[in-house]
N, C-alpha and C positions, 0 to 999 in steps of 0.2 A: 503494498502499499504506499511508503513511505520510501523508495531505495535510494533519493537522492536529498542532500538537502534544501533544495528547492522545488522535487519534483513529486508526486503523487500519482499514484497508481487508483483511481476509484470507479473504475467500472465494477469488476466484479461485487465489491461491496455494494456497490448501486442498485446492482441486480437483487443481491441477497434480500435487501432492506424493502425495495417496491414490492414482489412477493410479500412479504410477511404484512404494509400495509395493506394491500388491496385483498389479503385473506384477513384483515382483521386481527394479525397474530400479534401476540407480547414478543419484541424484540431486544433481542439482550448483544449488548456487542463484547465480544471477546478476543483481544485484550490491548490494552493501551499501556501498560509495563512488564516487560517479562526477561529475561537473561539470556534467556535462547533465542531463536530467530532473529538479533535485531541487528540491522547492517552495521558493519565495524566501524561506518561513516560517524555513526551518533558519536560514538568514545571518543573518535581522534581529531587530531587538527589535518592540516593540509600534509605537515610531513609524516604524519604514522605515529604522532607522539598524541599520548592523553590528554584529553581538554580541560581544564578548571572546571570549578564549582559552578562557578555564574553561564558557563558556556553550556555546561549540559542541561542543568537547571530550564535554561533558555531554548533551550531545544527542543525536553521535555514539554515544556509550557505551551511549544509552537504545534507540536504535535498534537498535542492531547485538545487545544481549541479547535485547529482543523479538524480532526476527526469527529469526535465529540460535537462540534460545532454544525457542522456538516449534515449532521443528521438528527441534531434537534427537536424534541417533539416526536420523533420517529422511533427510534433506540428508546426504549424504557428501562434498559438496564445496562450496565454497564462492570465486565469483571476490572478493575483498575488497575490490579496487581495482582500476578500472579506467581505461585512458586517463592514466594521471598524468604521462605524459612529453611535448615538444612536439616536433618533425619532429626539433629535432637532439638530443636525448635530453638535455634539460634539464626540470626539473622544470616542469611547467605552474601559470601565476600563474590556479592556480583561487581559488574563494572559501574553499577547504579551506585552500590551502596560503598566501593570504594571512593571513589571522585565527591559524591554529592553528599556521602555520609549517613545514619540511620534513618535521618528526617525525609528522604528521597521519599517514602511511602506517602509521610504524609501531605507533602509536597504533591502526590500524585491526585490525589484523593480531593487537594484543596483545590487544584488547576481543573480536575474535572467538575467538581459541583460548581466552579464558577461559570465553566464553559454551557451547561445543563442543570440549571438548581433545580430541576424538577426529575430528575434520572434519579431512578436507586443504582447504588452506590456499592460495590461488591468487594472483598476480599478473597480469592482463590487459592488452591491449594492440592495437594494430593496426600495420602496417608495421614490424614490429621485424625485418626482414627486409633492412633497409637498416641499413644499418654505424653509421650514428652515433647512430640509435633504441637498437639494439641494443646499442652501447656506454654509453646511458646507464641502460638496464633493467641490464643488467649489475654496472655501478656501484650502481646502486640494492638489487637483492636482495643482493651481497654486505656491505652495508651491515646491513642487516636481518638475515643470519645472522650478523654480526660481534656483533650486539644478543642473540645466540639465541633469534631469531625465528624461527619456524620457516614455512617455505615451501616447502610442498611442490611447487612446478612453477610455471609461468610459460605462459601462453594468449596462443599466438598466433594472433589471431580469423581471419587466412586469408581476408581479401577480397581476392581475386584477380582477375586480369584475363590475357589470352591471353597478352600479352607482361611481365607482373610479377607475380611474383619469378621470377627463372630458378631450374633447379633447382638450381644450386650454391649460390645464394643462401639457399636454403632449408636445403638441406644443411648449409653452413654457420652457419647460426642454431641449427639443433637441436643441433651440436657444441659451439659456444659454451658453451649453458648446460647440458648435458651435462656438462660439463669443470667446473663450479661448484655440480654436484649435484644440480640440478633438473631435472625430468621434465618434457616439452612436451606442452601440448595443443594441439590445433589445434580452436578454442571456437566458430568461426562460418562454415565455411569456404562459398563459394559461388565463380561464376568470371564476371565481368562481361564480356559478347563484347562491348555495343553500344559505335558509337563515345563515347568522351570527351568529356565537357563541360567538362573543366580537366585543367590536366597534373596535379596534386597527387594523389598516391595514397593520401593519407589516406582515412580513413572517418569522417570529423566530420559529425552528421548536420545541423548548423544549414547545411549546403552545401544550396543551392537553386538549380537554373536554369531558366528557360522551357524549354516543350517546342518544339522543333523538330523539323520531318521530317528532316531530316538525322543527329539524334540518335536519331531511332526509326524505324530502317530494315526492320523484320522484323514490321510488324505483320501480314499476312499469313503468318507460317511461319518457320522457320529454312532456308535453303537446309542442302542436305545438305553442303555443303563444308565450313561454318560449324561444321555439326553434328561431323563429323569431328575437326576442329581440336579442337573443344571435349573430345573422347574423346582423345585423344593427346594433350592437357595435363594434363586429371586423369590419365591412365595414368603422364606422368612425373614428375609431383609425389606419385602414389602410391610409386612407385618408391624414390622418396627416404625416403618414411614407412617402408617395408616393412623398407628397408635398416637404417633407425635404429630397429627396432622394441620394441628396450630400453630406450629414452629416450623414445621415445610415448606415453602413458599411453592417449588416445583422439583420435577425428576426431569432431567435432560439426558436421552442417549448419546452416547460418543457414534454417530453413525443409525443407519436405518437398520440396514439388511448384512449378513456376517459377509458378505462378500466387501463390502463397503469400508470394513473397520480398519483401523491404524493396527489391529493387533497381527493382520496378517504380514505384516512388516516387520513389526518391533516386538523385543528385540532382536529379532532373528527374521531376517527377510527371507520370503517366499513358505510362509506357514503357510497351513490352511488353519482359520480358526472358525470358533464356534459363540462368539460373543454377546451377542444382540439376541433381540424376539421373534425376529426374522429371517428365513434361511436365504440362503444363494439366490434361490426361486422366490422369492417375495410372498414366501409363504408364512404365517402365524405358526412358531413351534409350541410344543407343550410349556414351555417359560411362557409365553403371550398369555394363554388360557390361565396359569399360576397364577400368573400379575393380576389378571383382570380378576379371577374368582377371590384373590385375596382383597382387591379393592373392595370389593360387593361387600363381603362378608364382614369388613370393617365398621361398614355405613350402620 
């Protein structure tokens, strides 16, 4: 969207927003400030040296005002900052942090609120179901709240596995954020059912492992036993979400069909993944029925 200091490519985002407006949808913008997939020019001068704090703040403000301002009144909520914490709940040593300082997060929220005072503003991250990282996020949001910065919600990415997080972990996580007065959004939900390539629960897009047969066991289709495990897992997690429906704003899946999922290529490129509610032929899976049944039974 912003490949050079004075150049923007709004065409794909314009089509996305136009579709949402035409279909009367609540549109979410993802994401304004992130340490990944940010062009190097943002952090460097013409000689390739790191810019100073004031320069980077000016670039941050210009970017946020250009993007948020363009869709003011159309996009209802923004993931302002994404993945600012490490696994221990400490602020990640990103270029944003190293150049600006820890207040870069507050500044991003301030700029976004100034650009569109009506938009909801969110902090988004993965693995917040783990207590150490969750405590870091709670401390971060409390600091922002103490400065009068409007944080409408926290996004749990929801890149889940068959054995993580437990229903209790999700339950405790939603309760913890509700206690500090913020809503919870499940922002990138999917269910990785393939053998893990690493012990890490992180969703760091830079991880990359070689394709091996043992890591790609379902190339010819998913056994029914695994299909049923996925369905039960989704049902168990949605039971928690239904229980906390007053504190959960929305659930957004990270893709529509299994064929579309990023997990076909992360963290192992070329795998056959089955993480969503619709299969490669766009047909609902048992997991879809399980989610619907759980939602209906919880009313």
